[in-house]
N, C-alpha and C positions, 0 to 999 in steps of 0.2 A: 617286432611290430607292436606297436601300442595303438589300438583305434582311439581316435578322439574325435569327439562331436564337434561338429563346425557350425553348423545352423539347424534351427526347427522352425519351420514356418506353415501356416495353416490356410486352408481354403475353403471354401464351400462351393457346391452346385446342386444344380435341381433340374430333374428333367419335369416340364411341367404339364406334358401331355400323355405320356407313354407310360409313366410307372415303372420306368427301367433305371432299376439301381445302379446297373454298370454304367450307364450315361451319366447318371448324377456323380458316381465316383470319378470318372472321367473329367469331368466339369471341375470337380473341387481340386483334383490333382493339377489341371490348367491353371486353375483359380492361384493356388499357393505357387506355382512357378513362375506366374506372372508378376509376383512383387518381390523374386528373389533374384539378384545378380550376385552372382559367388566370386567376384573379380579378387577378393581377397585370398582365395585358393590359389590364385595364380601369382597374385602382386606379392603377398605376404609369406604364403605357406610355401610357395614356389612349386607346386604341382606343375607337371609339363602336359599331361595328357587328362581330359575331363573323365575319362573312364577309371581313372584311379580313385574316383568318390563312390563312396558306399552309400547307397539311398535307400532307406527303410521307409515305406510308405503304410500309414495306418489309415482305414477309412472306417468312418462310423456312419451305419446307414440301418435302415430299416431292410429286413430281409438279407443279412450278409451272406447267406450260404447261395445266394443268387447270383453274387457279382462274380464276373467271369474276370479272374485276378490277372489274367494273361493281357487282357486288354487293357486294363488299367496300367500294367507295368509298362504297356508300349505307349504310354502317354510320356513316360520319363527318357529323354534323348540320350543321356549318357550314364556311366557306371554300372556298379553291379547292384541290381535293385531287386529289392523283395517287396512283396505286398501282402498286407493281412486285411481281413474285412472283420469288424466286430458289430455289436448291436449298438445301435445309436441312432442319429439323424431324426427325420421327422418324414411323417406321411399327413399329408394334408387333403382335401378334398378341392379340387379344381373343375376344370369346366371340360366337358366332353365334346370335342371336335373330331369326328373320324379322320378328316384331312391331316392332322397333325400327330394323330398317333392313337393306340389301344388305350381306351379306359381315361378316367376321370380322376385319378390321383395322382397328386404331386409329390415326388420322391425328392428329399433333401438329404444330401452325404456331406460329412464334413471330412476333410483330408488333413493329417498331419505328415509331412514330409522333414525327415531327419537325414542329414547329410554329416558324413563320417570320412575321416581319412585316416590312414594308417602312417602313423607317426612312429619314426625310429625311435628305439629304445635308449635312454640316455645312461651313461655310466652305471 
């Protein structure tokens, strides 16, 4: 088998009141997925099961060591999923409203989702 890249999609997510990088990362993944319809995998490539996809998620965010990778992985409903968090994103001073979360930092994360499939080797 030969791994072939099918799509790369980007998304942005923010936690406006809690300073939670995991929540920002989850929202970034959801944003990227909301703009991706992978019908070509079924209609053109001919996969039969969405779990044949290999999905690599890369998150750029402040404090990447605090990202709960399994929680971000759980946002992707199909495929063999791996998640990596790296330094990036943005922290901005926000508004402290105790009813909405802890702290007044806005955490912004960016996600890149790359979908691969295993393609049969030719000749």
